[in-house]
C-alpha positions in Angstrom: 50.9 -42.7 4.5 48.1 -44.1 2.4 45.9 -44.7 5.3 46.4 -41.1 6.3 45.3 -39.9 2.9 42.3 -42.1 3.3 41.4 -40.8 6.6 41.8 -37.1 5.2 39.8 -38.0 2.2 37.0 -39.5 4.3 37.1 -36.6 6.7 36.9 -33.9 3.9 34.0 -36.0 2.3 32.2 -36.0 5.7 32.7 -32.4 6.1 31.1 -31.5 2.6 28.2 -33.7 3.5 27.6 -32.1 6.9 28.0 -28.6 5.4 25.6 -29.3 2.6 23.1 -30.7 5.0 23.3 -27.5 7.3 22.9 -25.3 4.3 19.9 -27.3 3.2 18.5 -27.1 6.6 19.2 -23.4 6.8 17.5 -22.8 3.4 14.5 -24.8 4.6 14.2 -22.7 7.7 14.6 -19.5 5.7 11.9 -20.4 3.4 9.6 -21.3 6.2 10.2 -18.2 8.0 9.6 -16.0 4.7 6.3 -17.8 4.1 5.3 -17.3 7.7 5.9 -13.8 7.5 3.8 -13.5 4.3 1.0 -15.3 6.0 1.1 -12.8 8.9 0.9 -9.8 6.6 -2.5 -10.8 5.9 -4.7 -11.9 2.9 -5.4 -8.4 1.8 -1.9 -7.5 1.2 -1.1 -10.6 -0.8 -4.4 -10.5 -2.7 -3.8 -7.0 -4.1 -2.4 -6.9 -7.6 0.9 -5.1 -8.1 -0.8 -2.0 -9.9 1.5 0.8 -11.4 1.3 3.7 -9.0 0.6 7.3 -10.3 3.3 10.0 -9.8 2.7 11.1 -6.2 2.8 14.8 -7.0 1.3 14.6 -10.4 -0.1 17.8 -11.8 -3.0 16.5 -13.8 -6.1 14.3 -12.8 -5.7 10.7 -13.5 -8.1 9.6 -16.4 -10.5 6.8 -15.9 -11.2 5.9 -19.6 -14.9 4.5 -20.1 -16.1 5.8 -16.8 -19.5 7.5 -17.3 -19.8 10.2 -14.7 -23.4 11.0 -15.8 -24.7 7.8 -14.3 -25.1 7.1 -10.6 -21.9 7.5 -8.7 -20.1 4.2 -8.7 -16.6 2.4 -8.3 -13.4 3.5 -10.3 -11.8 0.7 -12.4 -9.1 -1.4 -10.8 -5.9 0.5 -9.9 -4.4 3.2 -7.9 -5.8 6.7 -7.7 -4.2 9.7 -6.4 -7.1 11.1 -4.5 -8.8 11.9 -1.3 -12.0 10.6 0.3 -14.8 13.1 0.7 -17.5 11.2 2.6 -17.8 7.9 4.4 -21.4 6.4 4.9 -22.1 2.9 6.1 -18.7 1.6 5.1 -18.9 3.1 1.6 -16.4 6.0 0.7 -16.9 8.6 -1.9 -13.6 9.8 -3.3 -12.3 12.2 -5.9 -9.0 12.4 -7.9 -6.5 15.1 -6.8 -3.6 16.9 -8.5 -0.7 18.9 -7.2 -0.9 22.6 -7.8 2.5 24.2 -7.6 2.5 27.4 -5.3 4.0 30.8 -5.8 4.8 31.4 -2.0 4.8 27.7 -0.9 5.7 24.5 -2.7 2.1 24.0 -3.4 -0.9 21.9 -2.3 -3.3 19.2 -3.5 -6.6 20.2 -5.2 -9.7 18.3 -6.2 -12.0 18.8 -9.1 -13.9 22.2 -9.4 -17.0 22.7 -7.5 -20.0 21.1 -9.4 -17.6 18.8 -11.4 -19.0 15.3 -11.3 -15.6 13.6 -11.2 -16.4 11.4 -8.1 -16.5 7.7 -7.3 -18.0 5.5 -4.5 -16.7 2.1 -3.4 -17.1 -0.1 -0.2 -14.1 -0.1 2.0 -13.0 -3.8 2.2 -13.1 -5.3 5.6 -9.4 -6.2 5.5 -8.3 -3.0 3.9 -4.7 -2.0 4.2 -4.5 1.4 5.7 -0.8 3.0 5.9 -0.9 6.2 7.7 1.5 9.1 7.4 0.6 10.4 10.8 0.2 7.5 13.3 -2.8 5.6 14.4 -3.9 7.5 17.5 -3.0 11.2 17.5 -2.0 12.7 14.2 1.0 14.4 15.9 3.7 11.8 14.8 5.0 11.3 11.4 5.1 7.8 10.2 6.3 8.0 6.6 8.7 6.3 4.3 11.5 8.9 4.1 12.2 8.0 0.6 8.6 8.3 -0.9 6.7 10.6 1.7 4.1 7.9 1.8 2.5 6.4 4.9 4.1 3.5 6.4 2.4 2.8 9.7 -0.3 0.1 9.4 -3.5 1.1 11.2 -7.1 -0.3 11.6 -10.0 0.0 9.3 -11.7 2.0 12.1 -9.0 4.6 12.1 -9.1 5.1 8.4 -13.0 5.6 8.4 -12.9 7.9 11.3 -9.9 10.1 10.0 -10.9 10.2 6.5 -14.6 10.9 7.2 -13.5 14.3 9.1 -10.9 15.5 6.8 -9.5 15.1 3.3 -6.3 13.4 3.5 -4.3 13.2 0.2 -3.8 9.3 -0.5 -3.1 6.7 -2.9 -6.4 4.8 -3.0 -6.2 1.4 -4.5 -9.5 -0.2 -5.9 -9.8 -3.8 -6.7 -12.9 -5.7 -7.8 -15.0 -2.8 -6.9 -13.7 -2.1 -3.4 -11.2 0.0 -1.7 -8.5 -2.5 -0.5 -5.8 -0.1 0.3 -5.3 3.5 1.3 -1.8 5.0 1.7 -1.6 8.5 3.0 0.7 11.1 1.2 2.6 13.3 3.6 2.2 17.1 2.9 3.6 19.6 5.4 
């Protein structure tokens, strides 16, 4: 009977060792696959600080304390601006803040600063910009939005961003970091 207990104890100890070894191996594999996914996401996504986003449908223009609009048009401070791109020239985008204006017949729409208002910025579009479209990359017929937020969820190329936003004003969350536009996430409006 003693030898049977010894065998059972040895078997149980061996099972614990094997189980912990398998768990350790699984944890290592999980960590490796997670870091591999992070590497595939791109340097731009990982290099962007976690800025606090504005209210998507905020009803006031976001302030930019200390920005002197009387001087030549230049970049906004680091952070996320609810805005739209008005012009793209040679890889540099001019953009303005926008706010939600509630409607009487419809839910409302976004508006920019009044005509003649000098509230505008200009920043180069980063080569590795993260562009998340609400309408797909090719034709604007498909919706590619996060159903919870109404923000674009389809990653598209920089060239799509430049081509689309040079032609029309698309409400977006524009992230500026170190003087460059590093992320543009379109806001879906019906």
